[in-house]
N, C-alpha and C positions, 0 to 999 in steps of 0.2 A: 569267492573272496569279495569282501566289501571294503570300500575305502573309507577311512575315518574322515569326518568333516572337521574343519578347524573349530576351535573353541568359539562360541558365539561372542562376537565383539559388538557391544551395544552401539558403537559409533558407526558400524558398517552394516549390521545385520538386523533383520526384522523377524520376529517369531510369532506364530499363532499356534497355541497348544490347547487342545480341547479333548474332553471325553465325550464321545457321541454314542447314541444308542442304536447303532446299526453295526452288523458284523464286518470284520475286516475283509472277508471275501467279496462282499457286495461293494464296499468302498473301492477295492482294487478293480472290480469289474467296471464300475462307472467312470473311474479315472483312466482306464486303458482301452475303452471302446468308444470310437467317435459317435456312434448312434446314441449312446447314453450321455457322453460328456456335453454334447450340444444342448442338453436340456437344463444344465445347472451351472456351467462353468463361469458365467459372468453375471453380475447383479442385474436383475430385471429392472427396467425394461430393455436393457442391452440384450443382444442375442449373439450367438455364434452361427455364422452363415456357412462356414466350411471348417473341416477339421481333418487332419491327416495324422495318423499315429502309426509309426513303424517302431514297434516296441523292442528295441535292441540298442546297445551302446552304439552311438553314431547314427541311429535311425531318427527320422524326422518326428518332431512334435510341432506341428503347425496349426494355427487357428486364425480365423478371421472374425474379429469382433465388429458388430454393427451397433452404432449409437442409436438412440431413439430418433434422431434426426436423419438417419440413413447413411451417415458417414461410416466408412469401413476402415478398420485398422488391422492389417495383417501382422501376425507375429510368427516368426520362424526361429526354430532352434533344434537342438538335438538332445537325445538322451545320453547321459554319461554313464549311468548305472541303472540297471533294472534288476531288482530282487523281488520276484513275485510275492505279493501279499505282505511285503515288509518295507520296501523303499524304492522310490523313484528319484533320481537326480537328473535334472535337465537344465539346460542353459540356452540363452540367446547369444552367448559369447561365441558359440560355434554353431554353424549351420549343419544340416545333415552331411554325413561323411567326414565330420570333424573339420570342415572348411571354416576358417576364421570369418566372423561376421563383421560388417563394416561399422556398426554402431551398437556395441553390446551394452546391456543394461544390468542384467543380473543372472545369477545361478540360483536355482531353487531345489530344495530337497523336501520330499514328502516321506514321513516316517509313520508307519502304521504298526500298532501293537495291540494284540487282543487285550481287552479289559472287560472281564465278566463276559456278558453276551454282546458287548459293544466293542468300541475301538478307542484307543488313545490315538488321536490324530494330531500330528505335529508337522507344521509346514515352516520352513526356514527360507528366507530370501537373503542371499549373500550379495553384497554390492562391492564394487571396486574402490569407492571412495565415499566419504560422508555426504557429499552433495547428492550422489545418486540415491543413497539411503534416505536422505531427507526428502528428496523429490518423490520417492516411492511412498513414503509415509504421508506426504501431503496429497498424493493422488488418492489416498484413502485405503492404504494397505489393510489396516486392522478392520475397518468397517467393511470394505469390499471383500476381502478374503473371508472374513467372518460371515458375511451375508451369503457368500457362495457355499460355505460349509453347511449353513442352515438349509439352503436350497437343495444341496446334494442329499442331505438327510431326508428332507421331505420327498425328494424324487425317489430315493431308494424305498421309502416306506410305501409309496404309491405304486411301485412296480408289481 
């Protein structure tokens, strides 16, 4: 059973939708394996210094991002839905084990659909209010998440 997401609300949500020329199974693999995710998940020169993936609803999706200046930013959340090779829904609103987070920011959905020999890649970021959406957009959602998708494709092609 999959859960429907709400209609996209342009005042609250951000969407990145692309067709990429790598197959769904490899996109899934690099999204769900810490050893792979660490290579592409943040725009370079930022890096991921730690990653925990417990791929099940309520399981951890934790990363630590390091800035070029060496400052680290831990991000903790949990998976809400895992449908292999099709969709991942995760949030920082809840911590592993569905524990409420003290300062939630967003819930994200990754939707993968085979497209020829490649993949239609759709990522959605849902926010609780327009201020959070605007903050995320000003942080560079489209450029940052777009750069990360390009890095992911390059990484897969080099595997």
